[in-house]
C-alpha positions as CSV (number, residue, x, y, z in Angstrom):
1,M,0.0,0.0,0.0
2,D,1.3,3.4,-0.9
3,I,1.5,5.8,2.0
4,T,-0.2,9.1,1.6
5,L,1.6,12.1,3.0
6,V,-1.0,14.7,4.0
7,P,0.7,18.2,4.3
8,A,-0.4,21.3,6.1
9,A,-1.7,22.6,2.7
10,A,-4.6,20.2,3.1
11,E,-6.2,22.9,5.4
12,A,-7.5,24.8,2.3
13,H,-9.9,21.9,1.7
14,L,-11.3,21.6,5.2
15,D,-14.5,22.9,6.6
16,W,-15.4,23.4,10.3
17,R,-19.0,22.4,10.1
18,G,-18.0,19.4,7.9
19,L,-15.5,18.3,10.6
20,T,-18.1,18.4,13.4
21,D,-20.5,16.4,11.1
22,A,-17.7,13.9,10.7
23,L,-17.2,13.7,14.4
24,I,-20.9,13.0,15.0
25,A,-20.8,10.3,12.4
26,G,-17.6,8.8,13.9
27,H,-19.2,8.6,17.4
28,A,-22.2,6.8,15.9
29,L,-19.9,3.9,15.0
30,G,-19.6,3.0,18.7
31,R,-17.0,3.3,21.4
32,P,-13.4,2.7,20.3
33,E,-10.6,0.6,21.6
34,I,-8.3,3.3,23.1
35,A,-5.1,3.3,25.1
36,D,-3.1,6.3,26.5
37,L,0.4,6.6,27.8
38,F,1.5,9.7,29.7
39,L,5.0,10.3,30.8
40,Y,6.1,13.4,32.7
41,R,9.4,15.2,33.1
42,G,8.8,18.3,35.3
43,D,6.5,20.5,33.3
44,D,7.1,18.5,30.1
45,T,4.7,15.8,29.0
46,L,4.9,12.9,26.5
47,L,1.6,11.6,25.3
48,D,1.2,8.4,23.3
49,R,-2.4,7.9,22.3
50,A,-3.9,5.1,20.2
51,A,-7.4,4.3,19.0
52,W,-9.1,1.7,16.7
53,I,-12.6,2.2,15.4
54,P,-14.1,-0.4,13.0
55,G,-14.9,1.4,9.8
56,L,-12.4,4.2,10.3
57,G,-9.1,2.3,10.9
58,A,-6.6,3.0,13.6
59,A,-4.5,5.9,14.6
60,V,-1.4,6.4,16.8
61,K,-0.5,9.9,17.9
62,V,2.7,10.6,19.7
63,A,3.2,14.1,21.0
64,T,5.5,16.1,23.3
65,V,4.3,19.1,25.2
66,V,7.2,21.4,26.3
67,P,5.9,24.6,27.8
68,G,9.4,26.2,27.6
69,N,9.6,25.9,23.8
70,P,7.9,29.2,22.9
71,G,10.7,31.0,24.7
72,R,13.1,29.1,22.4
73,G,11.1,30.1,19.4
74,R,9.9,26.5,18.9
75,P,6.3,25.1,19.0
76,M,5.2,24.0,22.4
77,V,3.5,20.8,21.0
78,N,5.2,18.5,18.5
79,G,4.6,15.0,17.3
80,V,3.4,12.7,14.5
81,V,0.0,11.1,13.5
82,N,0.0,7.6,12.0
83,L,-3.2,6.5,10.3
84,F,-3.6,2.7,9.6
85,D,-6.0,1.0,7.2
86,D,-9.0,-0.6,8.9
87,V,-8.9,-3.8,6.9
88,T,-5.2,-4.6,6.4
89,G,-3.7,-2.7,9.3
90,E,-1.1,-1.3,6.9
91,L,0.2,2.3,7.4
92,E,-2.1,4.3,5.2
93,A,-1.1,7.9,5.8
94,L,1.1,10.3,7.7
95,V,-1.0,13.3,8.5
96,D,0.5,16.7,9.4
97,F,0.6,16.7,13.2
98,H,-0.1,20.4,13.8
99,L,-3.0,20.3,11.3
100,V,-4.6,17.3,13.1
101,T,-4.1,18.9,16.5
102,K,-5.5,22.2,15.5
103,W,-8.6,20.8,13.9
104,K,-9.2,18.1,16.4
105,T,-8.9,20.4,19.4
106,A,-11.0,23.3,18.0
107,G,-13.4,20.9,16.3
108,D,-14.0,19.0,19.6
109,S,-15.0,22.2,21.4
110,L,-16.9,23.5,18.4
111,L,-19.1,20.4,18.4
112,A,-19.9,21.0,22.1
113,A,-20.9,24.6,21.4
114,R,-23.0,23.5,18.4
115,L,-25.0,21.2,20.8
116,L,-24.9,23.1,24.1
117,A,-24.6,26.9,23.4
118,R,-27.7,28.9,22.7
119,P,-28.0,29.2,18.9
120,E,-28.2,33.0,19.2
121,S,-24.9,33.2,21.1
122,R,-23.0,36.3,20.0
123,K,-20.4,37.3,22.6
124,F,-17.5,34.8,22.8
125,L,-14.7,35.2,25.4
126,I,-11.4,33.5,24.7
127,V,-9.4,33.0,27.9
128,G,-5.8,32.5,26.8
129,A,-4.1,34.2,23.8
130,G,-2.2,31.2,22.5
131,T,-2.5,29.0,19.4
132,V,-5.7,27.2,20.6
133,G,-7.4,30.5,21.3
134,R,-6.8,31.6,17.7
135,S,-8.2,28.4,16.4
136,M,-11.3,28.8,18.5
137,I,-12.0,32.2,17.0
138,E,-11.7,30.7,13.5
139,S,-13.9,27.7,14.3
140,Y,-16.6,29.5,16.3
141,G,-16.8,32.2,13.6
142,A,-17.5,29.6,10.9
143,V,-20.6,28.4,12.7
144,F,-21.9,31.4,14.7
145,A,-22.5,34.0,12.1
146,D,-22.8,37.0,14.4
147,A,-19.9,36.0,16.7
148,E,-18.0,38.9,18.4
149,F,-14.8,38.0,20.2
150,T,-13.0,39.2,23.3
151,V,-9.7,37.9,24.6
152,W,-8.4,37.9,28.2
153,N,-4.8,36.8,28.9
154,R,-2.5,36.9,31.9
155,S,0.0,38.8,29.9
156,A,-1.3,42.1,28.4
157,E,1.4,41.8,25.8
158,G,0.1,38.4,24.6
159,A,-3.5,39.8,24.4
160,A,-2.3,42.8,22.4
161,K,-0.3,40.6,20.0
162,M,-3.4,38.4,19.4
163,A,-5.6,41.5,18.9
164,A,-3.2,43.0,16.4
165,E,-3.4,39.8,14.3
166,T,-7.2,39.4,14.6
167,P,-9.4,42.1,13.1
168,G,-12.2,43.1,15.5
169,L,-10.9,41.3,18.5
170,R,-11.4,43.2,21.8
171,I,-9.2,42.9,24.8
172,A,-10.6,42.4,28.3
173,T,-8.6,43.5,31.3
174,D,-11.1,42.4,34.0
175,L,-11.7,38.6,33.7
176,E,-14.7,38.6,36.0
177,A,-16.5,41.3,34.1
178,A,-15.6,39.6,30.8
179,V,-17.0,36.3,31.9
180,R,-20.2,37.8,33.2
181,A,-20.8,39.5,29.9
182,A,-20.1,36.5,27.6
183,D,-22.5,34.0,26.0
184,V,-19.8,31.5,25.5
185,I,-16.5,31.2,27.4
186,V,-13.6,29.0,26.3
187,T,-10.5,28.5,28.4
188,C,-7.3,27.7,26.6
189,T,-4.6,28.1,29.3
190,M,-1.9,26.1,31.1
191,S,-3.3,27.0,34.5
192,S,-2.8,24.7,37.5
193,T,-5.3,26.7,39.6
194,P,-8.9,27.7,38.7
195,L,-9.4,30.9,36.7
196,I,-13.1,30.8,36.2
197,K,-15.2,31.3,39.4
198,G,-18.7,29.8,39.7
199,D,-20.0,33.1,41.2
200,W,-19.3,34.8,37.9
201,L,-21.4,32.5,35.7
202,Q,-24.7,33.7,34.3
203,P,-27.9,31.9,33.2
204,G,-27.7,30.6,29.7
205,Q,-23.9,30.6,29.4
206,H,-21.8,27.8,27.9
207,L,-18.3,27.2,29.3
208,D,-15.9,25.2,27.3
209,L,-12.8,23.9,29.2
210,I,-9.9,23.0,26.9
211,G,-6.6,23.8,28.6
212,A,-6.3,21.4,31.6
213,Y,-4.8,18.1,30.3
214,R,-2.8,16.9,33.4
215,P,-3.9,15.6,36.8
216,D,-2.5,18.8,38.4
217,M,-4.4,21.3,36.2
218,R,-7.7,23.2,36.7
219,E,-9.3,26.0,34.9
220,A,-12.7,26.3,36.7
221,D,-13.5,26.1,40.4
222,D,-15.7,23.7,42.3
223,Q,-18.6,26.1,42.4
224,A,-18.6,26.4,38.6
225,L,-18.8,22.6,38.2
226,S,-21.5,22.4,40.9
227,R,-23.7,25.1,39.3
228,A,-23.7,23.8,35.7
229,R,-24.9,20.8,33.8
230,L,-21.7,18.9,33.1
231,F,-20.7,17.2,29.8
232,V,-17.4,15.7,28.5
233,D,-16.3,14.7,25.1
234,S,-15.4,11.3,26.4
235,R,-15.8,9.8,29.8
236,A,-12.9,7.4,29.1
237,T,-10.3,10.2,28.5
238,T,-11.4,12.7,31.1
239,L,-12.7,11.3,34.4
240,G,-9.6,9.4,35.3
241,H,-7.0,11.5,33.7
242,I,-7.6,15.2,34.1
243,G,-7.5,17.3,37.3
244,E,-10.5,19.4,36.2
245,L,-12.7,16.3,37.0
246,M,-10.3,14.0,39.0
247,D,-9.8,16.5,41.8
248,P,-13.5,17.4,42.5
249,L,-14.5,13.7,42.0
250,K,-11.9,12.6,44.6
251,R,-13.1,15.1,47.1
252,G,-16.8,14.4,46.6
253,V,-17.6,17.8,45.2
254,I,-19.2,16.1,42.2
255,S,-19.9,12.4,41.4
256,E,-19.6,10.6,38.1
257,S,-23.4,10.6,37.7
258,D,-23.2,14.4,37.6
259,V,-21.6,14.0,34.1
260,I,-24.7,13.9,32.0
261,A,-23.4,12.7,28.7
262,D,-20.4,12.4,26.4
263,Y,-20.4,12.4,22.6
264,Y,-21.4,8.8,22.4
265,D,-24.8,9.9,23.9
266,I,-25.5,12.3,21.0
267,A,-27.6,9.8,19.1
268,A,-29.8,9.2,22.2
269,G,-30.4,12.9,22.5
270,A,-28.7,13.3,25.9
271,F,-26.0,15.7,24.8
272,Q,-28.0,18.8,24.5
273,R,-29.2,22.0,26.2
274,R,-32.6,21.6,27.9
275,A,-33.5,25.3,28.7
276,A,-32.3,28.7,27.6
277,D,-31.3,29.7,31.1
278,E,-29.3,26.8,32.2
279,I,-25.5,26.9,32.5
280,T,-23.6,24.2,30.6
281,I,-20.0,23.1,30.9
282,C,-18.1,20.7,28.6
283,K,-14.7,19.4,29.3
284,N,-12.6,18.9,26.2
285,G,-10.3,16.0,27.0
286,G,-9.2,15.1,23.5
287,G,-8.2,11.5,22.9
288,A,-6.8,9.4,20.1
289,H,-10.3,8.5,18.9
290,L,-10.8,12.1,18.0
291,D,-7.4,12.3,16.3
292,L,-8.5,9.2,14.3
293,M,-11.8,10.8,13.3
294,T,-10.1,14.1,12.4
295,S,-7.3,12.4,10.5
296,R,-9.7,10.3,8.5
297,Y,-11.7,13.5,7.7
298,I,-8.6,15.3,6.6
299,L,-7.3,12.4,4.5
300,D,-10.6,12.0,2.7
301,A,-10.8,15.8,2.0
302,W,-7.2,15.8,0.7
303,R,-7.7,12.8,-1.6
304,K,-10.9,14.3,-2.9
305,A,-9.0,17.5,-3.7
306,Q,-6.3,15.6,-5.5
307,G,-8.9,13.9,-7.7
């Protein structure tokens, strides 16, 4: 089997709504076989994630997360995505790692917003002025036609740089006030202590938690979790791996039954907003099954574009 090399240039042929449709279709195929390996070296993390979904094939994603890299002028996250044929198990494609990561991460949270945010949501607050925050502006803007964006960042310099690169982006200096005023809040930080307070949340808001990916990381406090209806992209990759949920579960602040649904409950109608005034929170935990679905979507789009 010839191995297809899918470059970053494939992005020109991708569509955010199309990706979320592909994610819904992928979850309808049933829960995958998944395995994760996490290794830590101080603040650095090595992630080795694998998934197999009958009908889509298998993917193995190996990534390093080195927070000190931006100071060296290097990307914080690096790695490789290997896509294997479903029938033969042969290596089918090597898909550009940063392309998969961008579209998987933002598409994951965009899907939650499609299902949980009020359709008329207009005011979007991006907490964190990094790469993921920029991707969320792009993805939300593709689905919410009247979206207006504000960014808050610990570093005023980082927020200013992002605003200079993003037409129409406003800068917030008061996080509490910005949270209270937003329809949708998305956190894209490396915080180890909660930034979002439950006291700040307003009826009808949707909060998307992306940044925390280690057991020692949190972006929202206990009260936020207690006030909201809780959702996750996958129970298997969040409840036992990420401090956002591990910590409050361990202390009895919430129970596993408080997590209403994950994406495998979409078909049953459980992953949805019930009322306009309820507060919803979704924890984006990622996972190799999402890398697999995203990689397959990207490969199919690239092949179609090549004729």
